[in-house]
N, CA, C, O and CB atoms as a CASP TS submission, in Angstrom:
PFRMAT TS
TARGET T0000
AUTHOR 0000-0000-0000
METHOD Language model
MODEL 1
PARENT N/A
ATOM      1  N   MET     1     -92.617   6.025  21.944  1.00  0.00           N
ATOM      2  CA  MET     1     -93.142   5.409  20.751  1.00  0.00           C
ATOM      3  C   MET     1     -93.922   6.453  19.946  1.00  0.00           C
ATOM      4  O   MET     1     -94.687   7.243  20.499  1.00  0.00           O
ATOM      5  CB  MET     1     -94.033   4.198  21.109  1.00  0.00           C
ATOM      6  N   LYS     2     -93.713   6.434  18.655  1.00  0.00           N
ATOM      7  CA  LYS     2     -94.374   7.414  17.805  1.00  0.00           C
ATOM      8  C   LYS     2     -95.772   6.936  17.444  1.00  0.00           C
ATOM      9  O   LYS     2     -96.019   5.746  17.250  1.00  0.00           O
ATOM     10  CB  LYS     2     -93.551   7.675  16.536  1.00  0.00           C
ATOM     11  N   THR     3     -96.652   7.879  17.361  1.00  0.00           N
ATOM     12  CA  THR     3     -98.005   7.534  16.949  1.00  0.00           C
ATOM     13  C   THR     3     -98.105   7.554  15.433  1.00  0.00           C
ATOM     14  O   THR     3     -97.199   8.026  14.746  1.00  0.00           O
ATOM     15  CB  THR     3     -99.030   8.498  17.569  1.00  0.00           C
ATOM     16  N   GLU     4     -99.191   7.047  14.928  1.00  0.00           N
ATOM     17  CA  GLU     4     -99.403   7.006  13.475  1.00  0.00           C
ATOM     18  C   GLU     4     -99.517   8.400  12.898  1.00  0.00           C
ATOM     19  O   GLU     4     -99.030   8.652  11.796  1.00  0.00           O
ATOM     20  CB  GLU     4    -100.657   6.204  13.136  1.00  0.00           C
ATOM     21  N   SER     5    -100.151   9.315  13.620  1.00  0.00           N
ATOM     22  CA  SER     5    -100.310  10.673  13.105  1.00  0.00           C
ATOM     23  C   SER     5     -98.956  11.392  13.038  1.00  0.00           C
ATOM     24  O   SER     5     -98.740  12.217  12.150  1.00  0.00           O
ATOM     25  CB  SER     5    -101.294  11.468  13.985  1.00  0.00           C
ATOM     26  N   THR     6     -98.045  11.086  13.971  1.00  0.00           N
ATOM     27  CA  THR     6     -96.724  11.704  13.933  1.00  0.00           C
ATOM     28  C   THR     6     -95.962  11.235  12.706  1.00  0.00           C
ATOM     29  O   THR     6     -95.336  12.046  12.024  1.00  0.00           O
ATOM     30  CB  THR     6     -95.934  11.382  15.210  1.00  0.00           C
ATOM     31  N   SER     7     -96.003   9.947  12.413  1.00  0.00           N
ATOM     32  CA  SER     7     -95.261   9.464  11.253  1.00  0.00           C
ATOM     33  C   SER     7     -95.882   9.966   9.952  1.00  0.00           C
ATOM     34  O   SER     7     -95.164  10.209   8.982  1.00  0.00           O
ATOM     35  CB  SER     7     -95.208   7.936  11.256  1.00  0.00           C
ATOM     36  N   LYS     8     -97.201  10.123   9.919  1.00  0.00           N
ATOM     37  CA  LYS     8     -97.839  10.687   8.722  1.00  0.00           C
ATOM     38  C   LYS     8     -97.422  12.144   8.520  1.00  0.00           C
ATOM     39  O   LYS     8     -97.150  12.561   7.394  1.00  0.00           O
ATOM     40  CB  LYS     8     -99.376  10.586   8.829  1.00  0.00           C
ATOM     41  N   SER     9     -97.373  12.906   9.588  1.00  0.00           N
ATOM     42  CA  SER     9     -96.984  14.307   9.454  1.00  0.00           C
ATOM     43  C   SER     9     -95.503  14.414   9.085  1.00  0.00           C
ATOM     44  O   SER     9     -95.124  15.316   8.337  1.00  0.00           O
ATOM     45  CB  SER     9     -97.270  15.077  10.762  1.00  0.00           C
ATOM     46  N   GLU    10     -94.663  13.515   9.592  1.00  0.00           N
ATOM     47  CA  GLU    10     -93.250  13.519   9.205  1.00  0.00           C
ATOM     48  C   GLU    10     -93.091  13.179   7.728  1.00  0.00           C
ATOM     49  O   GLU    10     -92.299  13.808   7.026  1.00  0.00           O
ATOM     50  CB  GLU    10     -92.454  12.525  10.064  1.00  0.00           C
ATOM     51  N   ARG    11     -93.835  12.194   7.258  1.00  0.00           N
ATOM     52  CA  ARG    11     -93.763  11.832   5.840  1.00  0.00           C
ATOM     53  C   ARG    11     -94.227  12.979   4.963  1.00  0.00           C
ATOM     54  O   ARG    11     -93.626  13.255   3.925  1.00  0.00           O
ATOM     55  CB  ARG    11     -94.603  10.585   5.559  1.00  0.00           C
ATOM     56  N   THR    12     -95.292  13.647   5.374  1.00  0.00           N
ATOM     57  CA  THR    12     -95.809  14.769   4.605  1.00  0.00           C
ATOM     58  C   THR    12     -94.814  15.917   4.582  1.00  0.00           C
ATOM     59  O   THR    12     -94.579  16.517   3.533  1.00  0.00           O
ATOM     60  CB  THR    12     -97.140  15.239   5.177  1.00  0.00           C
ATOM     61  N   SER    13     -94.232  16.223   5.726  1.00  0.00           N
ATOM     62  CA  SER    13     -93.266  17.329   5.770  1.00  0.00           C
ATOM     63  C   SER    13     -92.003  16.979   4.988  1.00  0.00           C
ATOM     64  O   SER    13     -91.422  17.855   4.347  1.00  0.00           O
ATOM     65  CB  SER    13     -92.906  17.675   7.228  1.00  0.00           C
ATOM     66  N   ASN    14     -91.563  15.717   5.026  1.00  0.00           N
ATOM     67  CA  ASN    14     -90.399  15.309   4.234  1.00  0.00           C
ATOM     68  C   ASN    14     -90.697  15.453   2.744  1.00  0.00           C
ATOM     69  O   ASN    14     -89.863  15.952   1.988  1.00  0.00           O
ATOM     70  CB  ASN    14     -89.997  13.850   4.562  1.00  0.00           C
ATOM     71  N   PHE    15     -91.872  15.022   2.325  1.00  0.00           N
ATOM     72  CA  PHE    15     -92.252  15.123   0.921  1.00  0.00           C
ATOM     73  C   PHE    15     -92.299  16.582   0.474  1.00  0.00           C
ATOM     74  O   PHE    15     -91.803  16.923  -0.600  1.00  0.00           O
ATOM     75  CB  PHE    15     -93.609  14.452   0.685  1.00  0.00           C
ATOM     76  N   ILE    16     -92.889  17.433   1.290  1.00  0.00           N
ATOM     77  CA  ILE    16     -92.994  18.854   0.942  1.00  0.00           C
ATOM     78  C   ILE    16     -91.613  19.494   0.865  1.00  0.00           C
ATOM     79  O   ILE    16     -91.345  20.280  -0.044  1.00  0.00           O
ATOM     80  CB  ILE    16     -93.868  19.599   1.969  1.00  0.00           C
ATOM     81  N   PHE    17     -90.727  19.164   1.818  1.00  0.00           N
ATOM     82  CA  PHE    17     -89.386  19.742   1.816  1.00  0.00           C
ATOM     83  C   PHE    17     -88.590  19.285   0.590  1.00  0.00           C
ATOM     84  O   PHE    17     -87.906  20.092  -0.039  1.00  0.00           O
ATOM     85  CB  PHE    17     -88.641  19.361   3.104  1.00  0.00           C
ATOM     86  N   ILE    18     -88.677  18.000   0.252  1.00  0.00           N
ATOM     87  CA  ILE    18     -87.977  17.497  -0.933  1.00  0.00           C
ATOM     88  C   ILE    18     -88.547  18.135  -2.196  1.00  0.00           C
ATOM     89  O   ILE    18     -87.791  18.496  -3.098  1.00  0.00           O
ATOM     90  CB  ILE    18     -88.081  15.956  -1.016  1.00  0.00           C
ATOM     91  N   PHE    19     -89.852  18.275  -2.271  1.00  0.00           N
ATOM     92  CA  PHE    19     -90.490  18.887  -3.432  1.00  0.00           C
ATOM     93  C   PHE    19     -90.059  20.344  -3.597  1.00  0.00           C
ATOM     94  O   PHE    19     -89.731  20.771  -4.704  1.00  0.00           O
ATOM     95  CB  PHE    19     -92.011  18.800  -3.306  1.00  0.00           C
ATOM     96  N   LEU    20     -90.057  21.103  -2.507  1.00  0.00           N
ATOM     97  CA  LEU    20     -89.678  22.514  -2.583  1.00  0.00           C
ATOM     98  C   LEU    20     -88.200  22.690  -2.921  1.00  0.00           C
ATOM     99  O   LEU    20     -87.841  23.578  -3.694  1.00  0.00           O
ATOM    100  CB  LEU    20     -89.991  23.212  -1.267  1.00  0.00           C
ATOM    101  N   THR    21     -87.348  21.850  -2.347  1.00  0.00           N
ATOM    102  CA  THR    21     -85.924  21.977  -2.665  1.00  0.00           C
ATOM    103  C   THR    21     -85.636  21.550  -4.097  1.00  0.00           C
ATOM    104  O   THR    21     -84.742  22.103  -4.737  1.00  0.00           O
ATOM    105  CB  THR    21     -85.086  21.147  -1.696  1.00  0.00           C
ATOM    106  N   SER    22     -86.384  20.567  -4.611  1.00  0.00           N
ATOM    107  CA  SER    22     -86.161  20.190  -6.008  1.00  0.00           C
ATOM    108  C   SER    22     -86.650  21.285  -6.951  1.00  0.00           C
ATOM    109  O   SER    22     -86.046  21.509  -8.000  1.00  0.00           O
ATOM    110  CB  SER    22     -86.871  18.862  -6.327  1.00  0.00           C
ATOM    111  N   LEU    23     -87.730  21.967  -6.595  1.00  0.00           N
ATOM    112  CA  LEU    23     -88.168  23.119  -7.394  1.00  0.00           C
ATOM    113  C   LEU    23     -87.119  24.233  -7.374  1.00  0.00           C
ATOM    114  O   LEU    23     -86.806  24.817  -8.411  1.00  0.00           O
ATOM    115  CB  LEU    23     -89.515  23.655  -6.872  1.00  0.00           C
ATOM    116  N   GLY    24     -86.588  24.518  -6.208  1.00  0.00           N
ATOM    117  CA  GLY    24     -85.556  25.549  -6.097  1.00  0.00           C
ATOM    118  C   GLY    24     -84.296  25.172  -6.843  1.00  0.00           C
ATOM    119  O   GLY    24     -83.670  26.018  -7.481  1.00  0.00           O
ATOM    120  N   LEU    25     -83.917  23.898  -6.768  1.00  0.00           N
ATOM    121  CA  LEU    25     -82.740  23.444  -7.491  1.00  0.00           C
ATOM    122  C   LEU    25     -82.961  23.529  -8.993  1.00  0.00           C
ATOM    123  O   LEU    25     -82.067  23.950  -9.728  1.00  0.00           O
ATOM    124  CB  LEU    25     -82.384  22.016  -7.089  1.00  0.00           C
ATOM    125  N   GLY    26     -84.132  23.138  -9.453  1.00  0.00           N
ATOM    126  CA  GLY    26     -84.446  23.254 -10.882  1.00  0.00           C
ATOM    127  C   GLY    26     -84.434  24.697 -11.347  1.00  0.00           C
ATOM    128  O   GLY    26     -83.923  24.999 -12.426  1.00  0.00           O
ATOM    129  N   TYR    27     -84.986  25.582 -10.551  1.00  0.00           N
ATOM    130  CA  TYR    27     -85.009  27.006 -10.888  1.00  0.00           C
ATOM    131  C   TYR    27     -83.596  27.569 -11.017  1.00  0.00           C
ATOM    132  O   TYR    27     -83.290  28.278 -11.976  1.00  0.00           O
ATOM    133  CB  TYR    27     -85.789  27.790  -9.830  1.00  0.00           C
ATOM    134  N   THR    28     -82.737  27.252 -10.050  1.00  0.00           N
ATOM    135  CA  THR    28     -81.379  27.785 -10.113  1.00  0.00           C
ATOM    136  C   THR    28     -80.572  27.155 -11.250  1.00  0.00           C
ATOM    137  O   THR    28     -79.732  27.824 -11.853  1.00  0.00           O
ATOM    138  CB  THR    28     -80.668  27.557  -8.785  1.00  0.00           C
ATOM    139  N   LEU    29     -80.816  25.878 -11.547  1.00  0.00           N
ATOM    140  CA  LEU    29     -80.115  25.249 -12.672  1.00  0.00           C
ATOM    141  C   LEU    29     -80.543  25.857 -14.008  1.00  0.00           C
ATOM    142  O   LEU    29     -79.713  26.071 -14.892  1.00  0.00           O
ATOM    143  CB  LEU    29     -80.373  23.737 -12.679  1.00  0.00           C
ATOM    144  N   VAL    30     -81.837  26.132 -14.150  1.00  0.00           N
ATOM    145  CA  VAL    30     -82.318  26.774 -15.378  1.00  0.00           C
ATOM    146  C   VAL    30     -81.728  28.169 -15.503  1.00  0.00           C
ATOM    147  O   VAL    30     -81.280  28.553 -16.583  1.00  0.00           O
ATOM    148  CB  VAL    30     -83.861  26.841 -15.398  1.00  0.00           C
ATOM    149  N   ASN    31     -81.721  28.930 -14.422  1.00  0.00           N
ATOM    150  CA  ASN    31     -81.115  30.266 -14.466  1.00  0.00           C
ATOM    151  C   ASN    31     -79.639  30.202 -14.801  1.00  0.00           C
ATOM    152  O   ASN    31     -79.124  31.044 -15.536  1.00  0.00           O
ATOM    153  CB  ASN    31     -81.307  30.979 -13.139  1.00  0.00           C
ATOM    154  N   HIS    32     -78.964  29.211 -14.265  1.00  0.00           N
ATOM    155  CA  HIS    32     -77.516  29.115 -14.444  1.00  0.00           C
ATOM    156  C   HIS    32     -77.137  28.700 -15.861  1.00  0.00           C
ATOM    157  O   HIS    32     -76.257  29.307 -16.470  1.00  0.00           O
ATOM    158  CB  HIS    32     -76.934  28.129 -13.450  1.00  0.00           C
ATOM    159  N   PHE    33     -77.792  27.674 -16.389  1.00  0.00           N
ATOM    160  CA  PHE    33     -77.354  27.115 -17.664  1.00  0.00           C
ATOM    161  C   PHE    33     -78.137  27.608 -18.879  1.00  0.00           C
ATOM    162  O   PHE    33     -77.560  27.743 -19.957  1.00  0.00           O
ATOM    163  CB  PHE    33     -77.444  25.641 -17.602  1.00  0.00           C
ATOM    164  N   ILE    34     -79.414  27.876 -18.736  1.00  0.00           N
ATOM    165  CA  ILE    34     -80.222  28.272 -19.893  1.00  0.00           C
ATOM    166  C   ILE    34     -80.252  29.789 -20.059  1.00  0.00           C
ATOM    167  O   ILE    34     -80.052  30.297 -21.163  1.00  0.00           O
ATOM    168  CB  ILE    34     -81.650  27.735 -19.753  1.00  0.00           C
ATOM    169  N   PHE    35     -80.498  30.510 -18.978  1.00  0.00           N
ATOM    170  CA  PHE    35     -80.614  31.964 -19.075  1.00  0.00           C
ATOM    171  C   PHE    35     -79.285  32.686 -18.865  1.00  0.00           C
ATOM    172  O   PHE    35     -79.237  33.913 -18.937  1.00  0.00           O
ATOM    173  CB  PHE    35     -81.618  32.462 -18.069  1.00  0.00           C
ATOM    174  N   ASP    36     -78.212  31.949 -18.608  1.00  0.00           N
ATOM    175  CA  ASP    36     -76.879  32.521 -18.377  1.00  0.00           C
ATOM    176  C   ASP    36     -76.886  33.625 -17.319  1.00  0.00           C
ATOM    177  O   ASP    36     -76.255  34.669 -17.484  1.00  0.00           O
ATOM    178  CB  ASP    36     -76.322  33.073 -19.677  1.00  0.00           C
ATOM    179  N   LYS    37     -77.605  33.372 -16.243  1.00  0.00           N
ATOM    180  CA  LYS    37     -77.594  34.276 -15.088  1.00  0.00           C
ATOM    181  C   LYS    37     -77.049  33.491 -13.902  1.00  0.00           C
ATOM    182  O   LYS    37     -77.806  33.079 -13.023  1.00  0.00           O
ATOM    183  CB  LYS    37     -79.034  34.855 -14.781  1.00  0.00           C
ATOM    184  N   PRO    38     -75.739  33.286 -13.881  1.00  0.00           N
ATOM    185  CA  PRO    38     -75.190  32.427 -12.829  1.00  0.00           C
ATOM    186  C   PRO    38     -75.278  33.062 -11.448  1.00  0.00           C
ATOM    187  O   PRO    38     -74.798  34.173 -11.220  1.00  0.00           O
ATOM    188  CB  PRO    38     -73.748  32.091 -13.138  1.00  0.00           C
ATOM    189  N   ARG    39     -75.881  32.354 -10.568  1.00  0.00           N
ATOM    190  CA  ARG    39     -75.915  32.707  -9.150  1.00  0.00           C
ATOM    191  C   ARG    39     -75.317  31.516  -8.416  1.00  0.00           C
ATOM    192  O   ARG    39     -76.039  30.640  -7.939  1.00  0.00           O
ATOM    193  CB  ARG    39     -77.394  33.043  -8.643  1.00  0.00           C
ATOM    194  N   THR    40     -74.028  31.493  -8.334  1.00  0.00           N
ATOM    195  CA  THR    40     -73.341  30.333  -7.795  1.00  0.00           C
ATOM    196  C   THR    40     -73.693  30.083  -6.340  1.00  0.00           C
ATOM    197  O   THR    40     -73.829  28.933  -5.922  1.00  0.00           O
ATOM    198  CB  THR    40     -71.854  30.502  -7.937  1.00  0.00           C
ATOM    199  N   GLU    41     -73.842  31.147  -5.567  1.00  0.00           N
ATOM    200  CA  GLU    41     -74.150  30.961  -4.148  1.00  0.00           C
ATOM    201  C   GLU    41     -75.532  30.335  -3.957  1.00  0.00           C
ATOM    202  O   GLU    41     -75.706  29.486  -3.082  1.00  0.00           O
ATOM    203  CB  GLU    41     -74.074  32.301  -3.407  1.00  0.00           C
ATOM    204  N   THR    42     -76.502  30.736  -4.750  1.00  0.00           N
ATOM    205  CA  THR    42     -77.834  30.149  -4.667  1.00  0.00           C
ATOM    206  C   THR    42     -77.811  28.694  -5.130  1.00  0.00           C
ATOM    207  O   THR    42     -78.489  27.844  -4.554  1.00  0.00           O
ATOM    208  CB  THR    42     -78.833  30.960  -5.507  1.00  0.00           C
ATOM    209  N   LEU    43     -77.043  28.418  -6.154  1.00  0.00           N
ATOM    210  CA  LEU    43     -76.923  27.058  -6.651  1.00  0.00           C
ATOM    211  C   LEU    43     -76.308  26.145  -5.598  1.00  0.00           C
ATOM    212  O   LEU    43     -76.779  25.025  -5.400  1.00  0.00           O
ATOM    213  CB  LEU    43     -76.089  27.030  -7.925  1.00  0.00           C
ATOM    214  N   VAL    44     -75.275  26.606  -4.930  1.00  0.00           N
ATOM    215  CA  VAL    44     -74.627  25.799  -3.890  1.00  0.00           C
ATOM    216  C   VAL    44     -75.572  25.570  -2.724  1.00  0.00           C
ATOM    217  O   VAL    44     -75.631  24.462  -2.191  1.00  0.00           O
ATOM    218  CB  VAL    44     -73.338  26.478  -3.399  1.00  0.00           C
ATOM    219  N   VAL    45     -76.309  26.587  -2.318  1.00  0.00           N
ATOM    220  CA  VAL    45     -77.254  26.449  -1.212  1.00  0.00           C
ATOM    221  C   VAL    45     -78.357  25.455  -1.571  1.00  0.00           C
ATOM    222  O   VAL    45     -78.717  24.612  -0.749  1.00  0.00           O
ATOM    223  CB  VAL    45     -77.865  27.817  -0.849  1.00  0.00           C
ATOM    224  N   MET    46     -78.891  25.542  -2.776  1.00  0.00           N
ATOM    225  CA  MET    46     -79.955  24.622  -3.183  1.00  0.00           C
ATOM    226  C   MET    46     -79.460  23.184  -3.293  1.00  0.00           C
ATOM    227  O   MET    46     -80.176  22.250  -2.933  1.00  0.00           O
ATOM    228  CB  MET    46     -80.546  25.064  -4.512  1.00  0.00           C
ATOM    229  N   ILE    47     -78.247  23.004  -3.786  1.00  0.00           N
ATOM    230  CA  ILE    47     -77.683  21.650  -3.858  1.00  0.00           C
ATOM    231  C   ILE    47     -77.514  21.077  -2.456  1.00  0.00           C
ATOM    232  O   ILE    47     -77.825  19.909  -2.219  1.00  0.00           O
ATOM    233  CB  ILE    47     -76.324  21.658  -4.602  1.00  0.00           C
ATOM    234  N   CYS    48     -77.027  21.884  -1.535  1.00  0.00           N
ATOM    235  CA  CYS    48     -76.851  21.425  -0.154  1.00  0.00           C
ATOM    236  C   CYS    48     -78.186  21.092   0.496  1.00  0.00           C
ATOM    237  O   CYS    48     -78.311  20.059   1.154  1.00  0.00           O
ATOM    238  CB  CYS    48     -76.124  22.485   0.671  1.00  0.00           C
ATOM    239  N   LEU    49     -79.184  21.949   0.321  1.00  0.00           N
ATOM    240  CA  LEU    49     -80.504  21.679   0.897  1.00  0.00           C
ATOM    241  C   LEU    49     -81.128  20.422   0.304  1.00  0.00           C
ATOM    242  O   LEU    49     -81.747  19.638   1.023  1.00  0.00           O
ATOM    243  CB  LEU    49     -81.432  22.871   0.674  1.00  0.00           C
ATOM    244  N   PHE    50     -80.967  20.225  -1.004  1.00  0.00           N
ATOM    245  CA  PHE    50     -81.516  19.044  -1.646  1.00  0.00           C
ATOM    246  C   PHE    50     -80.838  17.783  -1.114  1.00  0.00           C
ATOM    247  O   PHE    50     -81.509  16.798  -0.808  1.00  0.00           O
ATOM    248  CB  PHE    50     -81.356  19.139  -3.168  1.00  0.00           C
ATOM    249  N   MET    51     -79.520  17.811  -1.006  1.00  0.00           N
ATOM    250  CA  MET    51     -78.795  16.645  -0.483  1.00  0.00           C
ATOM    251  C   MET    51     -79.164  16.363   0.967  1.00  0.00           C
ATOM    252  O   MET    51     -79.311  15.204   1.354  1.00  0.00           O
ATOM    253  CB  MET    51     -77.284  16.861  -0.600  1.00  0.00           C
ATOM    254  N   LEU    52     -79.315  17.410   1.772  1.00  0.00           N
ATOM    255  CA  LEU    52     -79.714  17.220   3.160  1.00  0.00           C
ATOM    256  C   LEU    52     -81.119  16.646   3.286  1.00  0.00           C
ATOM    257  O   LEU    52     -81.365  15.794   4.139  1.00  0.00           O
ATOM    258  CB  LEU    52     -79.631  18.530   3.904  1.00  0.00           C
ATOM    259  N   SER    53     -82.037  17.101   2.451  1.00  0.00           N
ATOM    260  CA  SER    53     -83.398  16.591   2.533  1.00  0.00           C
ATOM    261  C   SER    53     -83.465  15.130   2.109  1.00  0.00           C
ATOM    262  O   SER    53     -84.200  14.350   2.715  1.00  0.00           O
ATOM    263  CB  SER    53     -84.331  17.432   1.670  1.00  0.00           C
ATOM    264  N   ILE    54     -82.712  14.742   1.079  1.00  0.00           N
ATOM    265  CA  ILE    54     -82.678  13.344   0.656  1.00  0.00           C
ATOM    266  C   ILE    54     -82.022  12.484   1.729  1.00  0.00           C
ATOM    267  O   ILE    54     -82.505  11.390   2.022  1.00  0.00           O
ATOM    268  CB  ILE    54     -81.926  13.199  -0.682  1.00  0.00           C
ATOM    269  N   ALA    55     -80.925  12.963   2.321  1.00  0.00           N
ATOM    270  CA  ALA    55     -80.242  12.202   3.369  1.00  0.00           C
ATOM    271  C   ALA    55     -81.133  12.024   4.591  1.00  0.00           C
ATOM    272  O   ALA    55     -81.149  10.951   5.193  1.00  0.00           O
ATOM    273  CB  ALA    55     -78.939  12.897   3.770  1.00  0.00           C
ATOM    274  N   SER    56     -81.870  13.058   4.960  1.00  0.00           N
ATOM    275  CA  SER    56     -82.779  12.960   6.092  1.00  0.00           C
ATOM    276  C   SER    56     -83.901  11.966   5.823  1.00  0.00           C
ATOM    277  O   SER    56     -84.271  11.182   6.697  1.00  0.00           O
ATOM    278  CB  SER    56     -83.360  14.324   6.419  1.00  0.00           C
ATOM    279  N   TRP    57     -84.431  12.005   4.621  1.00  0.00           N
ATOM    280  CA  TRP    57     -85.498  11.081   4.247  1.00  0.00           C
ATOM    281  C   TRP    57     -84.995   9.643   4.265  1.00  0.00           C
ATOM    282  O   TRP    57     -85.674   8.752   4.774  1.00  0.00           O
ATOM    283  CB  TRP    57     -86.052  11.431   2.860  1.00  0.00           C
ATOM    284  N   LYS    58     -83.802   9.415   3.707  1.00  0.00           N
ATOM    285  CA  LYS    58     -83.214   8.066   3.681  1.00  0.00           C
ATOM    286  C   LYS    58     -82.923   7.570   5.100  1.00  0.00           C
ATOM    287  O   LYS    58     -83.154   6.401   5.412  1.00  0.00           O
ATOM    288  CB  LYS    58     -81.915   8.058   2.839  1.00  0.00           C
ATOM    289  N   ARG    59     -82.415   8.459   5.958  1.00  0.00           N
ATOM    290  CA  ARG    59     -82.092   8.066   7.327  1.00  0.00           C
ATOM    291  C   ARG    59     -83.349   7.657   8.078  1.00  0.00           C
ATOM    292  O   ARG    59     -83.359   6.643   8.777  1.00  0.00           O
ATOM    293  CB  ARG    59     -81.385   9.210   8.064  1.00  0.00           C
ATOM    294  N   LYS    60     -84.405   8.440   7.934  1.00  0.00           N
ATOM    295  CA  LYS    60     -85.651   8.109   8.616  1.00  0.00           C
ATOM    296  C   LYS    60     -86.281   6.848   8.040  1.00  0.00           C
ATOM    297  O   LYS    60     -86.928   6.084   8.756  1.00  0.00           O
ATOM    298  CB  LYS    60     -86.631   9.270   8.519  1.00  0.00           C
ATOM    299  N   LYS    61     -86.086   6.637   6.744  1.00  0.00           N
ATOM    300  CA  LYS    61     -86.631   5.446   6.106  1.00  0.00           C
ATOM    301  C   LYS    61     -85.890   4.193   6.589  1.00  0.00           C
ATOM    302  O   LYS    61     -86.514   3.154   6.801  1.00  0.00           O
ATOM    303  CB  LYS    61     -86.541   5.569   4.571  1.00  0.00           C
ATOM    304  N   ASN    62     -84.571   4.282   6.762  1.00  0.00           N
ATOM    305  CA  ASN    62     -83.769   3.135   7.171  1.00  0.00           C
ATOM    306  C   ASN    62     -83.880   2.826   8.653  1.00  0.00           C
ATOM    307  O   ASN    62     -83.604   1.698   9.063  1.00  0.00           O
ATOM    308  CB  ASN    62     -82.337   3.370   6.821  1.00  0.00           C
ATOM    309  N   ILE    63     -84.278   3.798   9.470  1.00  0.00           N
ATOM    310  CA  ILE    63     -84.428   3.566  10.907  1.00  0.00           C
ATOM    311  C   ILE    63     -85.605   2.632  11.177  1.00  0.00           C
ATOM    312  O   ILE    63     -85.567   1.833  12.113  1.00  0.00           O
ATOM    313  CB  ILE    63     -84.622   4.900  11.655  1.00  0.00           C
ATOM    314  N   LYS    64     -86.630   2.733  10.373  1.00  0.00           N
ATOM    315  CA  LYS    64     -87.845   1.942  10.603  1.00  0.00           C
ATOM    316  C   LYS    64     -87.643   0.508  10.314  1.00  0.00           C
ATOM    317  O   LYS    64     -88.570  -0.288  10.459  1.00  0.00           O
ATOM    318  CB  LYS    64     -88.970   2.445   9.780  1.00  0.00           C
TER
END
């Protein structure tokens, strides 16, 4: 059984991971479309990380 402090730390780490990946995704999208400095590999990695972080958050949310 999980304690309250464990679930709080999981929520905090999920929030931080989603926040950081959304910042990275925004940065790569701005570089790609506004500054015309396409880094396709970075864009693909950030999209994958963002999707994984959202899927992990949703999975943990639905388990409860």
